[in-house]
N, C-alpha and C positions, 0 to 999 in steps of 0.2 A: 274135706279131709277130716276124719274123726279125731277126737282128742287123743285116743290111744295111739293112733298112727303119727300124730304130731309129736307126741312124747318120744316115740321110738326114733323118729327122724332127728329130734333134738339130741337124743343120746348118741346116735351115730355121728352127728356133726362134732360134738364135743370129744368123742372118742377118737375120731379121725384127726382133729386138731391136736389133741394131746400126743398122739403117736407121731404126727409129722413134726411138731415142734421139738419133741424129745429126740427124734431121729436127726432132725436138722441141727441140733446142738452138738452132735458128735464131731462134725467137721471143724467148726470154729474152735472147739475145745482142743482138738488135736493139733490145730495150727497155732495154739498159744493165745488165741483171742478169748481170754477168760471172761471178760465182761460181756462181750457179745454172745458167746456160747451160754453163759450163765443166764442171760436174759431169755434166750430161747428155751433153756431148760426150765426156768421159772414159769414161762408161759405154758409149756407142756404140762408141768405139774399142776398149775392153776386150773387148766382145762380138765385134768384128771380129777382133781378135788371137786370141781363143780359137777362133774359127771357122777361122782359118788353122792353128792347132795341131791341129785335128781332121783336117785334110787330110794332115798329116804322119804320122799313125798314132795310137797310143794317147795320149789327152790326159792332162795332169797333173790328177789328181783334186782336189788342193787348189786349183788355179787354177779348175777348174770350180765348186767350192763357193764360192770367193771371188766369181766373176763372178755366180753365181746370187744370192748374198746381196746383192751390190751392186745387182743388178736389183730386188730386193725393196725395198731402201731408197730407191733413186732413183725407182721407180714410185710409191711411197707419197708421197714428197716432191712429185712432179709432181701427183699427185692433190690434195694439199692446196693446192698453188699454184693449181690450176684452181678450187678452191672459193673461195680468196681473190680470184681474178680475177672471180668472179661467174658462172662457167660453171655450167650446170645439169646436164648429163649426162655430159660427157666424163670427168669424174673417176672415174666408175664403171668405165670401161674401164681406166684406169690402176690402180685398186684391184684389178680382176680380174687384170690382168697381174702385179701384185705377189703376189696369192694363188697364181696358177699357178706362178710362179717359186719360191714358198715350198713348194708341194706337190712340185715337181720336186726341190728340194733335200732335202726330207724323204725322198722315195722313194730318192734316190741314197744318202743316209747309211744308211738302213735296209737297202738292198740290199747295201751294202758290209759292214755288220755281220753280216748273215746269211751272206754269202759267207765272211767271216773265221771265223765260228763253225763252219761246216761243213768248213772246211779243216783 
């Protein structure tokens, strides 16, 4: 995969995460779950801010790690909230999203370690 294609894929992932977290915050906020909805909204805004930093050039690696870790935590929390709400299948999508973000974080850290070791 070329570097340009990887960058476009990275942008799509953060845009999608931003949209899903912001959209997902509407339901808890309307139910009066201010803290839970606020955390989802913060996750969505963080993904959007990181997306904007990607457009300016090379992103901050620590910010990327922090946003990916936050995505894992928030997606797991949403999955458990869906279970508590009695949903039957949607929580698996959130757990998959958490797993995908965890894998992306692991790959990024591993790639940085191998790049530092070879330098």
